[in-house]
N, C-alpha and C positions, 0 to 999 in steps of 0.2 A: 506528497513528498515526505520521506521519513529516512532517518539514519539507522544504521545497524552496527553490529560488532562482529569482527572476524578475529578470533583469538589467535595469537601467535606464540611460538615457543622458540627459545633461543634468541640470539641477537640478529635481528633482521632490519634492513634499512626502512626507516619510517615507522617502525613499531615502537609504541610508547605506552606507558601505563595510563589507563583511563579510570579516574576515580568513580565515575558513575557506574561503569560496568564492573569495576573491581578486578581488572585483569590487564595484562599487556596485550595489545591488539592493534588492528587497523580499524578505522571508523568510516566505512563507506557510506555514500549518500545515494538514495534511490528515488526515482519518480515513476509512478505507475499511472495508467489510465484506469477508467472505471471497470474495464474488462479484465484487469490483471496483467495487461501487456506492460513490459518494462520499457518505458519511454526513454529513460536516461539513467546512467549509473556512473559513479566516480569514486575511485579509491583515494582515501585521504590518510594522513598520519593519525595515529591512535589517540592523540591528546587534543585534537581540534574540537571546536564547538560544533554542536549538531547541525547548525545552519551555515557553517562556513562553506564558501564557494557555491551557495545556492543558485546564484545568478548564472554561473558557468554551466550548471546543469539545466537550468530552466529556460534560458534564452533560446537554445536551438529547438526546444520543444514548442515554445510559443511561436517561433518563426515557422515551424512545420505546419501549424494550423491557422496561421494569421489570416489567410485569404479564403478560408472555408466558412460557409454560412452554417455554423453549428453552435449550440450553446457551449460555453467554455467556463470552467470553474477550477478553483484551486483550493486544496485543503491541506492544512498543516497543524502540527501540535504546538505546544507552548514554546518549543525551541525556536519557532519561526515567528514569534511575536516581536516583530521588528518593523519600525515605520518605513524603512526602505522596501521591505517586502510588501507592505500594504500598498505603497505607491506604485510599485511595478505592475501588479495585476490591474489596478485602477487605470493606469495609462494604456493598458492593452485591452481594455473592455472585458476583463475577466471578473466574474463573481468569485468571492472568496469567503472562507470561514476558517478562522485560525483561533486556536485556544489562547486565552489571555491570562497570564499569571495574576493572581489576586493581589490587591494592595488596599491600604486603608480607605481610599476614596471609593473603591468598588464595594468594599464591605459596607460603607455607610449607605450606599444606594439600595442595599437589600436588607436594611435593618428591620423593615416591617415584615419580612418573611422569615426572620430568624427566631420567632417565637414558636415553640412546639405546639402543633394543633391540639385542641382540647379533646378529651374523650379517649377511649381505648383505641390504640393504633390498629389499623387494618393490616391484613397480611400483605397486601400490595403496597408499595411505597406511595407516599403522598408527594406528588410532584407539583411544584409551582414555578412559574416563569416571570421574569421581569425584563422589560425592554426599555432601554434608555440611551441617551447620547453621552459620550465621554470623550474627553480630549486630554491626553497626557501632555506634559510639558514639551516633549520632543516631537509631538505630532504636528503636522501642518494644518490639520482641520479636525473637527469633531467627527467621530464615527459611531455607528450604531453598535451597541453591545447587548448581548442576551445573557441573562443570568438564569441558571437552572438550579433549583434548590430541591433536594430529595430527602424526605424524612423516611427512614427505614425502621421497621419494627425491631426493637431490641438494641438500637444504637442511640447513644446519648446525644450526639451532634449530627446535624444534617450533612449531606454530601453536596458541595457547592462547586459549580464550574462556570466560567465566564468565556464567552466567545465573541470576538470582534469580527465584523463582516460588513459587506456592502450589498447584501441581498434584501429583496423586498418581501420575503416569505414571512409567514407567521412564526412566532418564536418557537413553537413546538416543532415546526417543519425544519427550521434552521438547525435545531439541535439534532434532529434525525439525520439531516444531510451531513452534518459534521461527524456524527458517530460512525458513518460509513467509512471514514478515514481509517478506522481500525482494521479494515480488510487488507491494508497495505502490510500490516504486521504478519498476517497470515501468508501473504504472497512471499514475504521475505523468508519466513520459516520454510516454505516450499522450496525456495531457491537454495537454502542451506541443506535441507534434507534430501531433496531429489536430484538437484543439479550439483550440489557440493561446491558452491562458489566460494566457500571459505578456504578451499585448498589452494592457497596462493604460495606455492613452494618454490617460486623462481628466486634467483639471487638478488637482482636489482629491483628497486621499487617500480621503475618504468615497465619492466617485464611483468610484474605482478598486476599493474594497472591494465596492461593489454590482456592479460589472462582473464581478468574480471570481465572485460568486454566480450571475450569469447564465451564465458559462462552466461553472460546476458543474452547472447544470440541463442545458445542452447536452451535457456529458459523460455525465450519467446517462441521458439519452434515447438516446444512442448505445449505451451499455452495456446498457440494457434491450433494445434491438433485438438486440444480439449474444446476450444470454443467453436471451431469450424467443422470438425469432422466427427465428433462423437454424437451418437443418437441421444435423445433426451433421457432415457433411463440411466445412462452413465455419465451424463455431461457434468455432474458435480463431483466426479472422482478427483481426488487429489493427484498431484504429479507423482507422489510416491506409489500410489495405487496403480496409476497408469504404467509406471516403470515395471512394477512387479507382475501385473496381469496382462500387459499388452506388449511392451517393448522388449523386456528381458525374459522371454519364455523360450523353452526348449522346443526344437523342431527337428524332424528327420527329413532330409532332402533326398528325394528319389528322382533320378534323372533317366529319362527315356530319349529315344531318338528325336521325337517331335515335341515333347513337353517335359516340364519339370514339376514335380509335386512336392509341396511342403506339408508334411504330416505333423499336426499339432494337437495336443490334448485339449479337450473342451472343458477342463476343470475350471479355468478362470474366465474364459470368454467363449461363448458358444459359436458354432459355425455361422449361424444367422447374424449374430451381432458383429462378428469379425468381417463378414461379407458386407454388411451395411456400412461399416467404417471405410472399407476400401472403395465402395461406391461414392461415398461423400468426398473422399480424397480425390477421386477422379473428377467429380463435379467442380471441385476447387480449381483443378488444373484447367478445366474447360471454361472457367469463368461463370459457372452456373450457381446462383445463390440457392441455398437449401436451409430452410428454417424448421424442417421437421424434427 
């Protein structure tokens, strides 16, 4: 789960100045799964907190998967460091990893890691982890916290991060799992650049919210195409690349009595590759899985 910014111009309903982004905007909230599919989106006023209405977005998603026998996890940045958010995944048997803002107590826990390692620093960062239990005054119980301390060559102070979670993994694996949260930022950028979901030019706020949902559908259709129909050589193409090389390409239509021909240049996508994509789309319609 992550929030984003949709800049606005002029006086629009719900548009407010946001000090973090330094502009007048809307502040939408998004929730993705690990494949980049947009599970939920919500348009919000520009000056709300990043985690506002998190439960309104998250509850339908949790309900969607409640009775499936699958591993279920939640990731969020420091904006979602809220005891109510911790308790909700715990009550739904979700594993979670959420960035935790630093405070004096947390700093004291890692004092033994704050001394610069002796000797000439190597090119690669020196990374240390510390695992401990911590309970803030507003928490109902103590929770596991992982601290990561990175000493980088040429930097006077280390880079420090704290993560609160309920996972049983090793500290290094927890940090790796949390860091994958950053892919949500990439998917949001794709939504902005390829789908243009920041173009909310309706008059009323409710109309803009509906328009964002339509953009969410368009985004998911493109992501489904990328995940389910693209051959391996081009499966990592961005949505912008897909739009420029596959969706928005010129063609000449030649109609005959018994058939119609689409004549397209092979500059962007070869005949064989385009044919393979069509075959995979046909298999999706027939319910045939294709992992090639």
